[in-house]
Steps between C-alpha positions, in 0.01 A plus 500: 500500500678357810661165505368246758734364769520167312594675171765711686648189644504333163666802352764508779565125456559528135721801554724311755514207265615706201750695717651171612523338157529784245794718575678744274784243478264222406346708223830604361642138510195399285551786259876416463426127453206578270302267708130511384351302793592359830349167599619530858316836547191359342502198731545722802202716395291182453585379848379842626173462312568781252537277199166330566294812556371410843552688828596360834133413580465289176267759335593617152650840464257785445563770232615746764744239643643431147533870445695513817724218382552688167584816691763321708633350191554839359680611827732205484537497121381137508657329201248205496146561349313393808206744467442418134496123580255539781279722286470236227490184719285585802345842486360529157342158502325584837367829383394438140136403423412152630414359159851566381702396802524127430603548139761762586649280772527203275676708234754624761539173678857383530678829476534876557425770248692799368290813441546737214346845529301637215768739401748217450268289270472513127258206451213392280227238574365252245141447629452207265790291631531664845866586438738786557767642284747785536756614760538594861789739561530396868295354780503520882579172679632319204772298669390148583157554353324234297205720395457858400211753525492765239251790421379591154187665350241253362202665322586824665497355852814431708541128563762288675631187338667216673739280305766228559855611473614142419325498172733452207332802340625730785858628469630632834805734516640610830576878473711746706272718698551869605417365842807295582316326790224359279530216245289573182428313184364577157265269313417438138168313424376340187151351505538393868189346662362716772224534761330833470366635837161656507481882479408519867795285602733686275414837652535354849852366415598833353383688807679251734823545308472875511443488881797271556738709296385822649557341846851392390580852398374633829740267681785621278419874587461423870834337523684759284361784723604323812871447403524850345382655825768294686765616261430873511528488881863394470626666176642842575569807300652819649525307834126423548287205382328566159173385653495835682463700183156603404545409128564139606215500758251624252589243237478217748179626656329526147599135400403372841162659484450360145613149604261491796217606258585209272517262791146598598376463145656156465345376818156636388535349159590159648204526747266586209592185302319290763267734689397755229522360159323796337794716594768236416584613150525867575707459818739259335552725205554801721746310721716379209485837328620678814768237560635504143588864522598513871739202512774648266435850642571397862817314393626799300433743787685260735800502263512876506483497882790250502721703283773316295484172687139454403598449127769237577490129414608402853200677658156323481290788402527435132364150551182654648470736206533217260218313668276807487578585137434135398148501661442840342579369162222240536245748615595840345278804533461536130206653326323165454519401857402841620192494275404160641534640856272786410248269342493272810457799726210625292324161545528492886 
């Protein structure tokens, strides 16, 4: 699937913005200061229109455009959860069934939401009192959030539950993340009032989150390959650039081809959400399954191509690996998820 000229211009605009505001020095200064959020960066994004979820023509972002934003966030190791915020605030409320939109918007009014993937949730739902109890090991987009969306099985069906983080029955604990550029928090819940999304909306939310995280990993892979190719052109052994050795060329060619395949899958999955709903669940699952394995692999191959410097703290490669491994931990290709993918494929 090819991007339109408008979509290419949007991608290029976001890329230039991130390149200007999110440098390696900026990220490392935040890591050193343990800064979990930057109000100045958020304000600048809002002025550009990114925080509101609307493009330059005043129209809301499409799923493809939001996936492009997520991809560029991965390339830049964006430390603010912009994609997750737009997913909860603007995109889901527009795409979910009409009868549920007004209620969902009213529940989310006045704040942004963190999102906890199913693998991170250990929750139970009390259908009599409409409450949640249990724990969430960590959630995407938790910094500055006033609500949270979590996934749990209810009567054998995956459902998404929205609850207020300001409730006295929610204990929030900031945690140290493997991904040093992302602020995460853990939550303990005890009989917390919640809004349970319909099964249809819950599936939509799950698929959208999978598409966005797959897009983010695609951005990570794309950027890692770029600066690895630049490095092997200058690093020399035996008086010649190591990029001239077939062993290096083959490794880079393999991960480049796999990354391009992932990018095509992500774009198709994002397109399917709005244009081909019958394929949405399958394409989203395939995209995140492909991304979960490929992200760490690309970073590890890049480290091998860099040699010793690739493993050092001063070099940024480990930051990309940390981002890829964090997303992988939320969407692991374990037996249960592989069985789900096969079941979805059988129904299409």
